[in-house]
C-alpha positions as CSV (number, residue, x, y, z in Angstrom):
1,M,5.5,12.2,-17.3
2,Q,1.9,10.9,-16.9
3,C,1.8,7.9,-14.5
4,H,-1.1,5.4,-14.1
5,S,-1.4,3.2,-11.1
6,L,-1.5,-0.6,-11.1
7,A,-4.6,-2.6,-10.7
8,P,-5.5,-3.5,-7.1
9,V,-4.2,-6.8,-5.8
10,V,-6.9,-7.9,-3.4
11,P,-8.3,-11.2,-2.1
12,Q,-11.6,-12.3,-3.3
13,P,-14.6,-10.2,-2.0
14,A,-15.2,-10.3,1.8
15,V,-11.8,-11.8,2.6
16,M,-9.5,-8.7,2.8
17,R,-9.0,-7.4,6.4
18,V,-6.1,-5.1,5.7
19,L,-5.5,-2.7,2.7
20,I,-2.1,-1.3,2.2
21,L,-2.1,1.9,0.1
22,G,0.9,3.5,-1.5
23,S,0.8,6.8,-3.2
24,M,1.9,6.0,-6.8
25,P,4.3,3.2,-7.7
26,G,7.8,4.3,-8.7
27,E,9.3,3.9,-12.1
28,A,10.7,0.5,-11.4
29,S,7.3,-0.8,-10.4
30,L,5.6,0.8,-13.3
31,Q,8.0,-0.6,-15.8
32,A,7.7,-4.0,-14.2
33,Q,3.9,-3.6,-13.7
34,A,4.4,-5.0,-10.2
35,Y,4.0,-3.5,-6.8
36,Y,7.2,-2.6,-4.9
37,A,9.5,-3.8,-7.7
38,H,12.5,-1.6,-6.8
39,P,15.1,-4.0,-5.6
40,R,15.9,-1.8,-2.5
41,N,12.3,-1.3,-1.5
42,Q,11.8,-3.0,1.9
43,F,8.1,-3.9,1.4
44,W,8.6,-7.6,0.5
45,P,11.3,-8.4,3.1
46,I,9.1,-6.6,5.8
47,M,6.0,-8.6,4.7
48,A,8.0,-11.8,4.7
49,Q,9.0,-11.2,8.2
50,C,5.7,-9.9,9.4
51,L,4.0,-13.1,8.0
52,G,6.5,-15.5,9.2
53,V,7.5,-16.6,5.7
54,K,11.1,-18.1,5.8
55,T,11.6,-18.3,2.0
56,W,10.0,-15.6,0.3
57,P,9.1,-16.5,-3.4
58,S,10.6,-14.4,-6.1
59,H,7.5,-15.1,-8.3
60,L,5.2,-12.0,-7.9
61,P,1.9,-13.8,-8.2
62,T,2.9,-16.2,-5.4
63,R,3.8,-13.2,-3.2
64,Y,0.4,-11.7,-4.0
65,Q,-1.4,-15.0,-3.2
66,L,0.5,-15.2,0.2
67,L,-0.8,-11.7,1.0
68,A,-4.2,-12.6,-0.2
69,E,-4.3,-15.7,2.0
70,Q,-3.6,-13.4,5.0
71,G,-6.4,-11.0,4.0
72,I,-4.0,-8.3,2.8
73,G,-4.7,-6.2,-0.4
74,L,-2.5,-3.6,-2.2
75,W,-3.4,-0.5,-4.1
76,D,-2.5,3.1,-4.4
77,V,-4.3,6.4,-3.4
78,I,-3.5,7.9,-6.7
79,A,-5.0,6.5,-10.0
80,Q,-2.9,8.8,-12.3
81,C,-0.7,11.9,-11.9
82,Q,2.0,13.9,-13.5
83,R,5.6,13.1,-11.9
84,Q,9.1,13.1,-13.2
85,G,11.1,10.3,-11.7
86,S,9.9,8.1,-8.7
87,L,9.8,10.5,-5.7
88,D,6.6,11.3,-4.2
89,S,7.8,15.0,-3.8
90,A,7.8,15.3,-7.7
91,I,4.1,14.5,-8.0
92,K,2.3,17.6,-9.3
93,A,-0.6,18.2,-6.9
94,D,-3.0,19.6,-9.5
95,S,-2.6,16.5,-11.7
96,I,-3.8,13.9,-9.2
97,T,-6.8,11.7,-9.9
98,L,-7.8,9.3,-7.0
99,N,-8.4,5.6,-7.3
100,P,-12.0,4.5,-6.4
101,I,-11.0,3.3,-3.0
102,L,-14.5,3.6,-1.5
103,S,-16.0,1.2,-4.3
104,L,-13.2,-1.4,-3.4
105,L,-14.1,-1.2,0.3
106,E,-17.8,-1.7,-0.6
107,Q,-16.7,-5.1,-2.1
108,Q,-14.5,-6.0,1.0
109,P,-17.0,-5.6,4.1
110,N,-14.5,-7.2,6.4
111,C,-11.7,-4.8,5.9
112,Q,-10.8,-3.4,9.2
113,L,-7.4,-1.6,8.6
114,I,-6.0,0.7,5.9
115,M,-2.2,1.2,6.2
116,C,-0.8,4.1,4.2
117,N,2.8,3.1,3.2
118,G,4.6,6.5,3.9
119,Q,3.8,10.0,4.5
120,K,2.6,11.0,1.0
121,A,0.1,8.3,0.9
122,G,-1.1,9.2,4.4
123,Q,-1.4,12.8,3.5
124,L,-3.3,12.1,0.3
125,F,-5.6,9.7,2.1
126,K,-6.2,12.1,5.0
127,R,-6.9,15.1,2.6
128,Y,-9.2,13.3,0.1
129,L,-10.5,10.1,1.6
130,A,-10.4,9.7,5.4
131,A,-13.7,11.5,6.1
132,S,-15.6,9.5,3.5
133,V,-14.1,6.2,4.6
134,I,-14.9,7.0,8.3
135,E,-18.4,8.0,7.4
136,S,-19.1,5.0,5.2
137,F,-17.1,2.4,7.1
138,P,-16.9,3.4,10.7
139,N,-15.2,0.1,11.8
140,I,-12.2,0.8,9.6
141,E,-9.2,2.1,11.3
142,W,-6.4,3.9,9.3
143,C,-2.8,4.7,9.9
144,V,0.4,6.0,8.3
145,M,3.3,3.6,8.3
146,P,7.0,4.2,7.8
147,S,7.7,4.1,4.2
148,T,9.4,1.0,2.8
149,S,10.9,3.0,-0.1
150,P,14.7,3.1,-0.4
151,A,14.2,7.0,-0.4
152,H,13.2,6.9,3.2
153,A,16.4,5.9,5.0
154,A,15.7,7.7,8.3
155,L,14.7,4.6,9.9
156,S,16.5,1.2,9.9
157,F,15.0,-1.9,8.5
158,A,14.6,-3.2,12.0
159,D,12.6,-0.1,13.0
160,K,10.4,-0.2,10.0
161,Y,9.7,-3.9,10.4
162,Q,8.8,-3.5,14.1
163,A,6.3,-0.7,13.3
164,W,4.7,-2.8,10.7
165,Q,4.6,-5.8,12.7
166,D,3.2,-4.1,15.7
167,K,0.2,-2.8,13.6
168,L,-0.3,-6.0,11.5
169,I,-0.3,-8.5,14.4
170,N,-3.8,-7.6,15.5
171,F,-5.4,-7.7,12.1
172,R,-4.2,-11.0,10.5
């Protein structure tokens, strides 16, 4: 099945300090046309705790606005690919087309951190983009974070939250 990523959700130009990159949205997110839409994905609960939001809104545009107010943007490394199901392991490597992340970063000169949500996003970023980002934007740090996907059950919610909090705390 041919999959196409969602549009980036980013603050207005020059406001973004953190860009969170996934690999490619899962089926639930693609059907909903919304980032991290699978009900068991832990992204939104982790963000709520990291940002100190006691009552996390169910309305997606409001969630996106809360991230934008904190200088956080969302996108994916992959623009399109062939994949059956939602698992990153099902992505056909020879079908990958990348999103124009360098172009996005040019519009966001205050970006300081790229957080890859999970190993696949990190592997793809490292393989295809890291050298160009480092060369073009030497002040941007990048890292690979524990996946918030329900498929990544090796870490507890508390451990995932702590890893995300430890990284985000210096960039908000």
